[in-house]
C-alpha positions in Angstrom: 72.0 5.8 141.1 71.5 2.1 141.0 74.6 0.5 139.6 72.8 -2.2 137.7 69.2 -1.9 136.5 69.3 -5.5 135.5 69.9 -6.5 139.1 66.9 -4.6 140.2 64.7 -6.1 137.5 66.0 -9.6 138.3 65.2 -8.9 142.0 61.6 -7.9 141.2 61.0 -10.9 139.0 62.5 -13.3 141.6 60.5 -11.8 144.4 57.4 -12.2 142.4 58.1 -15.8 141.4 59.0 -16.8 144.9 56.2 -14.8 146.5 58.5 -12.9 148.9 56.9 -11.1 151.8 56.8 -7.3 151.7 59.4 -7.1 154.5 61.8 -9.6 152.8 61.5 -7.7 149.5 62.2 -4.4 151.2 65.3 -5.7 152.9 66.8 -7.0 149.6 65.8 -3.9 147.6 67.3 -1.6 150.2 70.7 -3.1 149.7 70.6 -2.0 146.1 69.6 1.6 146.9 72.6 3.8 147.6 71.1 7.4 147.3 67.7 9.0 147.7 67.3 9.4 143.9 67.4 5.6 143.5 63.8 5.4 144.8 62.7 7.0 141.4 64.3 4.1 139.5 62.8 1.5 141.9 59.4 3.1 141.4 59.8 3.1 137.6 60.6 -0.6 137.6 57.9 -1.6 140.0 55.2 0.4 138.3 56.1 -0.8 134.8 56.2 -4.4 136.0 53.0 -4.1 137.9 51.0 -3.2 134.8 52.9 -5.1 132.1 50.2 -7.7 131.6 46.5 -7.5 130.8 45.7 -7.4 134.5 47.6 -5.7 137.3 50.2 -7.6 139.4 48.7 -7.6 142.9 51.9 -8.7 144.7 54.0 -5.9 143.2 51.2 -3.4 144.1 51.5 -4.6 147.7 55.2 -4.0 147.5 54.6 -0.5 146.3 52.1 0.1 149.1 54.4 -1.3 151.8 57.4 0.8 150.4 55.3 4.0 150.6 54.2 3.2 154.2 57.7 2.5 155.5 59.3 5.4 153.5 61.4 3.3 151.2 59.7 5.0 148.3 58.4 8.6 148.2 55.0 9.5 146.8 56.7 11.8 144.4 58.7 8.8 142.9 55.5 6.6 142.5 53.5 9.5 141.0 56.3 10.2 138.6 56.4 6.5 137.6 52.7 6.5 136.9 53.1 9.5 134.6 55.3 7.4 132.4 52.7 4.7 131.8 51.7 4.9 128.2 49.7 1.8 127.3 46.1 2.5 128.0 44.7 -0.3 125.8 44.8 -2.9 128.6 41.7 -1.8 130.4 42.1 -3.7 133.7 45.7 -2.6 134.1 44.8 1.0 133.1 42.1 1.2 135.8 44.5 -0.2 138.3 47.0 2.6 137.3 44.4 5.2 138.0 43.5 3.5 141.3 47.1 3.6 142.4 47.4 7.2 141.4 44.2 8.1 143.3 45.4 6.3 146.4 48.7 8.2 146.3 47.0 11.6 145.8 44.5 11.0 148.6 47.5 10.5 151.0 49.3 13.5 149.5 46.2 15.7 150.1 45.5 14.6 153.6 48.7 13.5 155.3 51.7 15.5 156.5 54.6 14.5 154.2 58.3 14.6 155.2 59.7 14.0 151.7 61.4 16.4 149.3 58.7 18.9 148.6 60.1 20.2 145.2 60.2 16.6 143.9 56.5 16.3 144.8 55.8 19.6 142.9 57.5 18.2 139.7 55.8 14.8 140.0 52.4 16.5 140.2 53.2 18.6 137.2 54.2 15.5 135.3 51.1 13.6 136.1 48.9 16.7 135.3 50.4 16.7 131.8 49.9 12.9 131.6 46.2 13.3 132.4 45.7 16.0 129.9 47.5 13.9 127.2 45.3 10.9 128.0 42.1 13.1 127.6 43.5 14.5 124.3 44.2 10.9 123.0 40.7 9.8 123.9 39.2 12.8 122.1 41.3 12.3 119.0 39.4 9.1 118.0 41.6 6.6 119.6 38.1 5.4 120.6 38.7 2.3 118.5 41.7 1.5 120.6 39.9 2.0 123.9 36.5 0.9 122.8 33.5 1.7 124.9 35.7 2.5 127.9 37.0 5.8 126.3 34.3 7.8 128.1 35.0 6.0 131.3 38.7 6.9 131.0 37.9 10.5 130.2 35.8 10.7 133.4 38.6 9.1 135.4 41.1 11.7 134.1 38.6 14.5 134.8 38.0 13.4 138.4 41.7 13.2 139.1 42.4 16.6 137.5 39.7 18.1 139.6 41.3 16.5 142.7 44.8 17.8 142.2 43.7 21.2 140.9 41.3 22.0 143.7 42.7 20.4 146.8 44.7 23.0 148.8 48.0 21.1 149.1 48.2 19.7 145.5 47.1 22.9 143.9 49.6 24.9 146.0 52.4 22.5 145.0 51.4 22.8 141.3 51.5 26.5 141.5 55.0 26.3 142.8 55.9 23.9 140.0 54.4 26.3 137.5 56.9 29.0 138.5 59.8 26.6 138.7 59.1 25.3 135.1 57.5 28.2 133.3 58.4 26.8 129.8 56.9 23.4 130.5 53.7 25.1 131.9 53.2 26.9 128.6 52.8 23.5 126.9 50.2 22.6 129.5 48.2 25.8 128.6 48.5 24.8 125.0 47.1 21.3 125.8 44.2 22.9 127.6 43.3 25.1 124.6 43.5 22.0 122.3 41.3 19.9 124.6 38.7 22.7 124.9 38.5 23.1 121.1 38.2 19.4 120.4 35.6 18.6 123.1 32.9 20.8 121.8 30.6 18.0 120.6 31.6 15.4 123.1 29.0 14.0 125.6 31.3 14.8 128.5 32.0 18.3 127.3 30.8 19.9 130.5 33.0 17.6 132.7 36.0 18.2 130.4 35.5 22.0 130.4 35.1 22.1 134.2 38.4 20.1 134.7 40.2 22.4 132.2 38.9 25.4 134.1 40.2 24.1 137.4 43.7 23.6 135.9 43.7 27.1 134.3 42.9 28.6 137.7 46.3 27.4 138.8 47.8 30.2 136.7 46.0 32.7 138.9 47.7 32.6 142.3 47.2 36.2 143.2 45.5 36.8 146.5 42.1 38.6 146.6 42.3 41.8 148.7 40.4 41.7 151.9 39.2 44.5 154.2 42.0 45.7 156.5 39.8 47.6 158.9 36.2 46.4 158.4 33.6 48.8 159.7 31.3 47.4 162.4 27.9 46.4 161.0 26.3 48.8 163.4 28.4 51.8 162.2 26.4 54.5 160.5 29.4 56.7 159.7 32.7 56.2 158.0 35.2 58.6 159.6 37.9 57.9 156.9 35.6 59.1 154.1 34.4 62.0 156.2 38.0 63.2 156.9 38.9 62.8 153.2 36.0 65.0 152.0 36.1 67.3 155.0 39.8 68.2 154.5 39.2 68.4 150.7 36.8 71.2 151.3 38.2 72.8 154.5 41.7 73.1 153.0 40.4 74.0 149.5 42.6 71.4 148.0 40.8 71.3 144.6 41.9 67.7 144.1 41.5 66.1 140.7 38.2 64.2 140.5 40.1 61.0 139.4 42.4 61.3 142.5 39.4 61.7 144.8 37.8 58.6 143.3 40.9 56.5 143.6 41.2 57.5 147.3 37.6 56.6 147.8 38.1 53.2 146.1 41.0 52.5 148.4 39.0 53.4 151.5 36.2 51.2 150.3 38.6 48.2 150.1 40.2 49.1 153.5 36.9 49.1 155.2 35.2 46.4 153.2 32.4 48.6 151.9 30.1 47.5 149.1 29.5 49.9 146.2 26.1 50.9 147.6 27.6 51.5 151.1 30.5 53.6 149.7 28.0 55.8 147.8 25.8 56.1 150.8 28.6 57.2 153.1 29.9 59.6 150.5 26.5 61.4 150.0 25.9 61.3 153.8 29.3 62.9 154.4 28.6 65.7 151.9 25.2 66.5 153.3 26.5 66.6 156.9 29.4 68.8 155.9 27.0 71.1 154.0 24.7 71.4 157.0 27.6 72.0 159.4 28.9 74.9 157.1 26.0 77.3 157.7 27.3 80.7 158.5 31.1 80.0 158.0 33.2 81.1 155.1 33.2 77.6 153.5 29.5 77.6 152.8 29.9 78.1 149.1 32.6 75.4 148.9 30.3 72.9 150.6 27.4 73.8 148.5 29.6 73.3 145.4 30.9 70.0 146.7 27.4 68.6 147.2 25.6 69.8 144.1 28.4 70.2 141.6 31.4 68.0 142.5 29.5 65.1 144.0 27.7 64.3 140.7 31.0 64.5 138.9 32.6 62.1 141.4 29.7 59.7 140.8 30.3 59.7 137.1 34.0 58.9 137.7 33.0 56.2 140.2 30.8 54.7 137.7 33.6 54.6 135.1 36.0 53.2 137.7 33.7 50.4 138.9 32.4 49.4 135.4 35.6 50.1 133.4 33.3 51.1 130.6 33.5 53.3 127.5 30.2 55.1 127.8 30.0 55.7 124.0 30.3 52.0 123.1 30.0 49.8 126.1 30.7 46.1 125.8 28.2 43.4 127.0 30.3 42.9 130.1 30.5 46.6 130.9 26.8 47.0 130.2 26.1 44.5 133.0 28.4 46.4 135.3 26.8 49.7 134.4 23.4 48.2 135.2 24.8 46.9 138.5 26.2 50.3 139.4 22.8 51.8 138.8 21.2 49.2 141.2 23.9 50.1 143.8 23.3 53.8 143.4 19.5 53.3 143.8 20.1 51.2 146.9 22.3 54.0 148.4 19.6 56.5 147.7 17.0 54.3 149.5 19.4 54.1 152.5 19.7 57.9 152.4 15.9 58.3 152.7 16.2 56.7 156.1 18.2 59.8 157.2 14.9 61.8 157.3 16.0 64.0 160.2 19.1 65.0 158.3 17.2 65.7 155.1 14.5 67.6 156.9 17.0 69.8 158.7 18.8 70.7 155.4 15.5 71.4 153.6 14.4 73.8 156.4 17.4 76.1 156.1 16.2 77.5 152.8 12.6 78.2 151.8 11.2 75.7 149.3 14.4 73.6 149.3 14.5 69.9 148.5 18.1 68.9 148.7 17.6 65.3 147.6 15.7 66.5 144.5 18.4 69.0 143.6 21.1 66.3 143.9 19.2 63.7 142.0 18.3 66.2 139.3 22.1 66.3 138.6 22.2 62.5 138.6 19.5 62.4 136.0 21.3 65.0 133.9 24.4 62.8 133.9 22.3 59.6 133.2 23.3 58.0 136.5 19.6 57.2 137.4 16.5 57.0 135.2 13.8 59.6 135.1 11.3 57.0 136.3 13.3 56.1 139.4 13.9 59.8 140.1 10.2 60.4 140.1 9.5 57.5 142.4 12.2 58.7 144.8 10.7 62.2 144.8 7.2 60.9 145.5 8.5 59.1 148.6 10.5 62.2 149.7 7.5 64.5 149.2 5.3 62.2 151.3 7.9 62.3 154.0 8.0 66.1 153.8 4.3 66.5 154.5 5.0 65.9 158.2 8.0 68.3 158.2 7.5 71.5 160.3 7.2 74.7 158.3 10.2 76.9 158.1 9.3 80.2 159.7 12.9 81.5 159.7 14.4 83.6 157.0 16.8 82.0 154.6 19.9 81.0 156.6 22.3 79.6 154.0 23.3 79.9 150.4 20.6 78.5 148.2 22.0 75.7 146.0 20.2 77.1 143.0 22.6 80.0 143.1 25.6 77.6 142.8 23.9 75.6 140.0 23.3 78.8 138.1 26.9 79.9 138.8 28.1 76.7 137.1 26.5 77.8 133.8 27.5 81.5 134.3 31.2 80.8 134.9 31.5 79.0 131.6 29.8 81.8 129.7 31.8 84.4 131.6 35.2 82.8 130.8 34.3 82.6 127.2 33.1 86.2 127.1 36.2 87.6 128.9 38.5 85.4 126.8 37.1 86.5 123.5 36.6 90.2 124.1 39.1 92.8 123.0 38.2 95.1 126.0 37.5 98.0 123.6 34.0 98.7 125.1 34.6 99.2 128.9 31.0 100.3 129.5 29.5 97.1 128.2 32.1 95.1 130.1 31.2 96.9 133.4 27.6 95.6 133.1 29.0 92.1 133.1 30.7 92.7 136.4 27.8 94.4 138.1 26.0 91.0 138.6 28.9 89.5 140.5 30.1 92.4 142.6 28.5 91.1 145.9 31.0 88.9 147.7 28.4 86.2 148.1 27.7 86.0 144.4 31.4 86.1 143.5 32.2 83.4 146.1 29.5 81.2 144.6 30.9 81.9 141.1 34.5 80.9 142.0 33.3 77.9 144.0 31.5 76.8 140.8 34.7 77.5 138.8 36.7 75.2 141.1 34.3 72.3 140.4 34.4 72.8 136.6 38.2 73.2 136.6 37.9 76.8 135.3 39.4 78.6 138.2 42.8 79.2 136.4 41.0 80.2 133.1 38.8 82.6 135.0 41.8 84.2 136.7 43.6 84.4 133.4 40.6 86.3 131.9 40.5 88.7 134.8 44.3 89.3 134.6 44.0 90.1 130.9 41.1 92.4 131.5 43.1 94.1 134.3 46.0 94.5 131.9 43.8 96.1 129.2 42.5 98.7 131.7 45.9 99.9 132.9 45.9 102.8 130.4 44.2 104.3 127.4 45.7 106.9 125.0 42.4 108.9 124.4 39.2 108.6 126.4 36.4 110.6 127.9 36.3 111.2 131.6 33.4 108.8 131.9 35.3 106.0 130.1 38.4 106.8 132.2 36.4 106.4 135.4 34.9 103.1 134.1 38.5 101.9 133.2 39.7 102.8 136.7 36.8 100.8 138.3 37.4 97.8 136.0 41.1 97.9 136.8 40.2 98.0 140.5 37.5 95.2 140.3 39.7 92.7 138.4 42.7 93.5 140.6 40.8 92.9 143.9 39.0 89.8 142.5 42.2 88.0 141.5 43.8 88.8 144.9 40.7 87.5 146.7 40.9 84.3 144.6 44.6 83.9 145.5 43.8 84.4 149.2 41.3 81.5 149.0 43.0 79.0 146.8 46.7 80.0 146.7 48.9 81.6 144.1 50.0 78.4 142.3 46.5 77.1 141.8 45.0 80.4 140.7 47.7 82.0 138.5 50.4 79.4 138.3 49.3 78.3 134.8 48.8 81.8 133.4 49.3 82.1 129.6 49.7 85.6 128.4 47.9 86.9 125.2 50.9 88.9 124.4 54.4 87.6 125.0 55.9 91.0 124.9 55.5 91.8 128.7 54.2 90.3 131.9 50.8 91.8 133.0 51.1 94.3 135.8 48.8 92.3 138.1 51.0 89.2 137.7 54.1 91.3 138.4 52.5 92.7 141.5 51.5 89.3 142.7 55.0 87.9 142.3 56.5 90.8 144.2 54.1 91.3 147.0 52.2 88.1 147.6 54.0 85.1 149.2 52.5 81.8 150.4 52.4 83.3 153.8 51.6 86.9 153.2 53.1 88.1 156.6 56.5 86.7 155.7 59.1 89.0 154.2 59.3 88.5 150.4 62.8 88.3 148.8 61.5 89.7 145.5 62.5 93.3 144.9 60.1 95.9 143.7 61.3 97.1 140.3 60.1 100.8 140.6 61.3 103.6 138.4 63.4 106.2 140.4 62.3 109.1 138.2 58.6 108.2 138.6 59.0 107.7 142.3 60.6 111.2 142.5 57.7 112.7 140.5 55.0 111.1 142.6 56.5 112.4 145.9 55.4 116.0 145.3 51.9 114.7 144.2 51.5 113.1 147.6 53.0 116.0 149.6 50.8 118.6 147.8 47.7 116.4 147.7 47.3 116.8 144.0 44.4 114.9 142.5 45.0 112.1 140.0 43.4 112.8 136.7 41.8 109.6 135.7 42.1 110.1 131.9 45.8 110.7 132.1 46.7 108.0 134.7 48.5 104.8 133.9 47.4 102.5 136.7 50.3 100.1 136.1 52.7 103.0 136.7 50.9 104.0 139.9 50.7 100.5 141.3 54.4 99.9 140.9 55.8 103.4 141.8 53.4 105.0 144.3 54.2 102.5 147.1 57.9 103.4 146.9 57.0 107.1 147.0 55.0 106.4 150.3 58.1 104.6 151.7 60.2 107.6 150.9 57.8 109.8 152.8 57.9 107.5 155.8 61.7 107.5 155.7 61.7 111.3 155.6 59.3 111.3 158.5 61.6 109.0 160.6 64.5 111.4 159.8 62.4 114.3 161.0 62.3 116.1 157.6 58.5 116.1 157.4 55.7 115.8 160.0 53.3 112.9 160.5 50.5 115.2 159.5 51.9 115.4 156.0 52.2 111.7 155.8 48.6 111.3 156.9 47.5 113.8 154.3 49.1 111.7 151.6 47.2 108.7 153.0 43.9 110.6 152.6 44.8 111.5 149.0 45.5 107.8 148.2 42.2 106.7 149.8 40.1 109.4 148.2 41.7 109.7 144.8 43.0 106.3 143.8 41.4 102.9 143.1 41.4 100.5 146.1 43.9 98.4 144.2 46.4 101.2 144.5 45.7 101.6 148.2 46.3 97.8 148.5 49.7 98.1 146.8 50.7 100.9 149.1 49.7 98.9 152.1 51.6 95.9 150.9 54.8 98.0 150.6 54.3 99.7 154.0 53.6 96.4 155.7 56.8 94.9 154.4 58.7 97.9 155.5 57.1 97.8 158.9 58.3 94.2 159.4 61.9 95.3 158.7 62.2 98.3 161.0 62.5 98.6 164.8 60.4 101.7 165.1 57.2 101.2 163.2 54.6 103.4 164.9 54.3 105.6 161.8 53.9 102.6 159.5 51.1 101.2 161.7 49.4 104.6 161.7 49.6 104.7 157.9 48.2 101.2 157.6 45.4 101.9 160.0 44.4 105.1 158.0 44.5 103.2 154.7 42.2 100.5 155.9 39.4 102.9 156.6 36.6 103.6 154.2 36.9 106.8 152.2 33.9 109.1 153.1 34.6 111.1 149.9 34.3 108.2 147.6 31.2 106.8 149.4 29.4 110.1 149.0 30.5 110.6 145.4 27.8 109.5 143.0 30.3 109.2 140.2 32.3 106.6 142.0 30.7 103.3 140.9 30.3 100.3 143.2 32.7 101.6 145.8 31.0 99.8 148.7 31.1 96.5 146.9 34.7 96.9 146.0 35.6 97.9 149.5 34.3 94.6 150.8 36.8 92.8 148.5 39.5 95.3 149.6 38.8 94.6 153.3 39.1 90.8 152.9 42.4 91.0 151.0 44.0 93.8 153.1 43.1 92.1 156.3 45.4 89.3 155.2 48.2 91.6 154.4 48.2 93.4 157.7 46.9 90.7 160.0 50.1 90.6 162.1 50.4 94.4 162.3 47.0 95.8 163.1 45.1 94.7 166.3 41.7 94.8 164.6 42.9 92.3 161.9 45.1 90.2 164.1 44.2 86.5 164.0 43.4 84.7 167.2 46.7 84.0 168.9 47.4 80.4 169.6 49.1 79.5 172.8 52.5 77.8 172.5 52.0 75.9 175.7 52.2 72.2 174.6 50.7 71.0 177.8 47.7 73.0 177.1 47.4 71.5 173.6 47.8 68.0 175.0 44.8 68.7 177.2 43.0 70.2 174.3 43.7 67.1 172.2 42.3 64.8 174.9 39.2 67.0 175.2 38.7 67.0 171.4 38.9 63.2 171.3 36.2 63.0 174.0 34.1 65.6 172.0 34.6 63.6 168.8 33.4 60.4 170.6 30.3 62.3 171.9 29.4 64.0 168.7 29.9 60.9 166.7 31.7 62.5 163.8 34.5 64.9 163.1 32.8 68.2 162.1 34.2 71.6 161.2 34.8 72.7 164.8 36.5 69.4 165.8 38.7 69.2 162.7 39.8 72.8 163.4 40.8 72.0 167.0 42.6 68.8 165.8 44.4 70.9 163.2 45.5 73.5 165.8 46.9 70.7 168.0 48.7 69.1 165.1 50.3 72.4 164.1 51.4 73.2 167.7 52.5 69.7 168.9 54.1 68.7 165.6 53.9 65.2 164.1 55.7 63.4 166.9 53.8 65.0 169.8 50.5 64.8 168.0 50.9 61.1 167.2 52.2 60.2 170.6 49.1 61.7 172.2 46.7 60.1 169.7 48.2 56.6 170.3 47.8 57.2 174.0 44.1 57.7 173.4 43.9 54.3 171.9 45.9 52.7 174.7 43.7 54.0 177.4 40.6 52.3 176.0 39.6 49.0 177.7 36.5 48.0 175.7 36.6 46.8 172.1 34.0 49.4 171.0 36.1 52.2 172.5 39.2 50.9 170.8 37.4 50.7 167.5 36.1 54.3 167.8 39.5 55.6 168.9 41.2 54.0 165.9 38.5 55.4 163.6 39.3 58.9 164.8 43.1 58.4 164.6 42.9 57.2 161.0 40.8 60.2 160.2 43.1 62.8 161.8 46.2 61.2 160.3 45.1 62.6 157.0 46.5 66.0 158.0 49.7 64.5 156.6 49.3 60.8 156.1 52.9 60.3 155.0 54.5 62.0 158.0 52.2 60.4 160.5 52.7 56.9 159.0 56.4 57.4 159.0 56.2 58.3 162.7 54.3 55.1 163.5 56.9 52.9 161.7 60.0 54.9 163.0 59.1 55.8 166.6 55.6 54.8 167.7 55.7 51.0 167.1 59.4 50.5 167.8 58.9 51.9 171.3 56.4 49.1 172.0 58.9 46.5 170.7 61.9 47.8 172.6 60.4 48.9 176.0 56.8 47.8 176.6 55.2 45.1 174.5 51.9 45.1 176.4 50.1 47.4 173.9 50.9 44.9 171.2 48.7 42.3 172.8 45.2 41.8 171.5 42.8 43.5 171.2 44.7 46.8 171.2 47.7 45.2 169.3 45.3 44.0 166.6 43.7 47.4 166.3 47.1 49.1 166.1 48.2 46.6 163.4 45.1 47.5 161.4 45.7 51.2 161.9 49.3 50.8 160.7 48.4 48.8 157.6 45.5 51.1 156.7 47.7 54.3 157.1 50.6 52.7 155.2 48.2 51.7 152.3 46.8 55.3 152.2 50.2 56.9 152.3 51.6 54.7 149.5 48.6 55.5 147.4 48.9 59.2 148.1 52.6 59.2 147.1 51.7 57.3 143.9 49.0 59.8 143.0 51.5 62.6 143.5 53.9 60.9 141.2 51.2 60.8 138.5 50.5 64.5 139.1 46.9 63.7 140.2 47.6 65.0 143.7 49.7 68.1 144.5 52.6 67.5 146.8 52.0 68.4 150.4 53.1 71.9 151.3 53.9 70.8 154.9 57.5 69.9 155.7 57.9 66.3 156.6 60.0 66.3 159.9 60.4 62.5 159.6 62.9 63.1 156.7 65.5 64.6 159.0 66.8 61.3 160.3 66.2 59.0 157.4 69.4 57.4 156.2 69.5 57.2 152.4 71.7 54.2 151.7 72.8 54.3 148.0 73.8 50.6 148.2 70.4 49.2 148.9 70.0 46.0 150.9 69.1 43.2 148.4 66.1 41.6 149.8 65.1 39.4 146.9 66.6 38.3 143.6 63.4 38.9 141.7 62.9 37.0 138.5 60.5 38.5 136.0 57.6 36.1 136.6 54.1 37.5 136.4 53.7 36.7 140.1 56.2 39.5 140.9 55.0 42.0 138.4 52.2 44.5 139.2 48.8 43.6 137.8 47.9 45.4 134.5 46.8 49.0 135.1 48.5 49.3 138.5 51.5 51.3 139.5 54.9 49.4 139.5 55.6 50.7 143.1 57.7 53.3 144.7 61.5 53.6 144.3 63.7 52.1 147.0 65.1 55.5 147.9 61.7 56.9 148.8 61.7 58.1 152.4 58.6 56.0 153.3 60.1 52.9 151.8 63.4 53.5 153.7 61.5 53.7 157.0 59.4 50.6 156.1 62.6 48.7 155.3 64.1 49.6 158.7 60.8 48.6 160.4 60.9 45.2 158.7 64.4 44.7 160.1 63.1 45.6 163.5 60.3 43.0 163.1 62.8 40.3 162.2 65.1 41.1 165.1 62.1 40.8 167.4 61.1 37.5 165.9 64.6 36.2 166.5 64.5 37.3 170.1 60.9 36.3 170.9 59.5 33.0 169.8 56.1 33.9 171.0 54.1 36.6 172.9 52.5 39.8 171.9 55.4 40.8 169.6 55.1 37.6 167.5 51.3 37.9 167.4 51.5 41.5 166.2 54.1 40.7 163.5 52.0 37.9 162.1 48.9 40.1 162.1 50.7 43.0 160.5 52.2 40.8 157.7 48.9 39.0 157.0 46.9 42.3 156.8 49.6 43.9 154.6 49.6 40.9 152.2 45.8 41.0 152.0 45.6 44.8 151.3 46.1 46.6 148.0 48.5 45.1 145.4 50.8 48.0 145.9 51.3 47.5 149.6 51.3 43.7 149.3 54.2 43.8 146.8 56.0 46.5 148.8 55.9 44.5 152.0 56.8 41.2 150.2 59.9 42.9 148.8 61.1 43.9 152.2 60.5 40.6 154.1 64.0 39.1 154.7 64.3 35.4 153.6 65.1 34.2 157.2 62.0 36.0 158.4 59.9 34.3 155.7 61.3 31.0 156.7 59.7 31.5 160.2 56.5 33.0 158.9 55.8 30.4 156.2 54.1 27.9 158.5 51.5 30.2 160.1 50.9 31.9 156.7 50.4 28.5 155.0 48.2 27.3 157.9 46.0 30.4 157.3 45.9 30.1 153.5 48.3 29.1 150.8 47.4 32.4 149.0 48.9 34.3 151.9 52.1 32.2 151.7 52.4 32.9 147.9 51.7 36.6 148.4 54.7 36.7 150.8 57.0 34.6 148.5 59.1 35.5 145.6 58.3 32.6 143.3 61.1 33.5 141.0 63.6 32.6 143.8 64.6 28.9 144.0 65.3 29.0 147.7 62.0 30.6 148.6 60.1 28.1 146.3 61.6 25.3 148.4 60.6 27.0 151.7 57.1 27.5 150.5 56.7 23.9 149.1 58.1 22.5 152.4 55.6 24.5 154.4 52.7 23.2 152.3 53.8 19.6 152.7 54.5 19.5 156.5 51.3 21.2 157.6 48.1 19.3 158.3 45.6 19.9 155.5 
């Protein structure tokens, strides 16, 4: 500090009186300055003396200008001194004050500055508050004091406010000041509110409002997300959306609609898709998948996806994009709803251009108009208007006039069946849930209409889209439990009861085969809490996730009943339907058959006697009993060395009973046998040659070749269809995550043209969805580190840039998937993650940042706060960031540095979740090196990478802004 302020004042007055030159003045004043902070005091005295009279002191202003040029004074000190000027009544002096301030700000905005950046931040904040205070005084009626120049002063203040709030450097420094002095900034926001309220009737209201708006924008320093991997303009397909929907249907995931929409929104951001393009690609994907499913066992699922789930997804998309409450939409949401309608109409117009696709679909069923069936559902849900729907159909009908006639018989499931099934499933669940099962004959008529496997498959496909699959399974289990026994009944009712027991048993098993035990019966709620239904007991005992594996659950059979049933089997005694408790038979007869097989192996009985028992079971029992016996025999066969007898028994039980087929009294045996075949083939697929699934070679070299060929096929076909995704899945299962990802990365590296690289990355992003978390962890833990440690050539552009985009896109999708699993919107992956084996979970986490609770570091409203530090993916990402920093230290330039900058920039511009996660794991020394290229690209990027609650990082960011050319 200056020892004597009086000496400085005396020096200034003397220099003015004697008209010293700027150089002489600077020599004398320098002798008084002993520390950098003294320049603030010098500036205060100079500025106050320059404007003490009615007109400005030109000589002192020249001294200020010279001191700034030679570095004797900092711009921060002069701007701070200006902010202390209070007397605005001397018009000429006041205008000169503003002129000095403007000159300083012009230099600050355009020139590289080597002074203390944080001091400049604080000086700009002080002058900002001074400008707002001056406007407030002028508006409060101090017009008498300023006279006719009040409006001129307001305009001057507004112009300077616009300058400092909109120029990149000054606005960036003000943002940093805001986080350094949060309490002071709240007063500025109060001043803005007061000025806006009091300027309503003022002639310069628009200028004042615009200036206040510019200042208020400084409070919003969050970066706007940009596309990570923007699709080429010429691209007609989006492989990422295709793989999402394809795997949703192919793996029968039954994902929550909200989760599907959130994943679609993320893909839309990653690829830079407009709303209309997102909708177009979604509908296109569904139609192409539906067309590709002809003749395979997923036909019903694809039909349900297109005509039932897709409209529901559209409704949820509308809610997501508009953020509206459909019952009482606000004015803002009404505009967004209207815009969504425009986007949907634009997407449907784009879809009309795919006339060959629409024509092909319409030709696979007589009288079919797929677009009309879909848009009918849109009208039903008020997504489009009836008038637009009619216009669309008129255009489509005129297009269909030139379409060749379909002379082939119906070749796929008619969507009308699925649409009817949606209504039927709701009525059926209500009917089965409300009945007391006291009238089996009436109940049987209900099941007659859905006994064909095609009708039932359509019914359960509809149930999955309406979310009623568990409720339907519950109703069937309750019905099955009610049919297990009856104390007094006629022979006809007994036969109906046996058939109903059989139908419901086989139907539930078939549903479990398709959708899994947890999805189908995991949420079963019993009508009676006294005992567990027999069917549920049977499922828990005999049905595992992989049916061919040996279950550890023991069969709780009754020894006495098992003993009693053995003579029945040996003597071929017929079961009397009216006296039989089917729950008793299902639980005990299998063990009786095992006892017979054990006796046969010991030589006590002959194989003929065992086979005779098989015939009795086939001819005299419901197929559900046969299935129970087969499950027990199959388990036993997997445990014994000599299993020829078991195989012979299983083979005999899978055959159709000629007796039951010929019997007119046995109702719907053929229909039930179809269900039985489908379920039993799963149980014995590893034991009987006729049911054995196609064996997959364990030769990894063969699968590497197959993977390369499949890549070529995907390039040629142009999209990943059912056949291609099946081959990719087989390669993934056989090669494992590491082998599969190693080969897919090689497919990118071998490309030499930008178009080929782009297509290869498209395919890799798509197939990584088999297990996005594991594959992303491989990239971060093994794939990319190999390039950094051994061969950095792949990191050079354009391949390096493509791999950076691939990494960021996959990381974004993986983080989103884990978050959805945490919210229970997505089921956790059943696949074991091999990347977890070598992840070190350090309980004492490395402290990356000392986060202060500023809103800059908190997640935006409505978003997830992020993943815990001990999440495996976060651990791997943390190690990867350490690797990047080590590489930056060792390599000042080259492909590694280019890749690191590209990766960080893309991550910071991606979703808020990934941006915050990456920011948390950037070490401070790494940020110190990255700040210049980030700030050069945009200040928003620098802020996205910086913890503004950390004083050291604020200094680094401010310095980067000051030293770079604007």
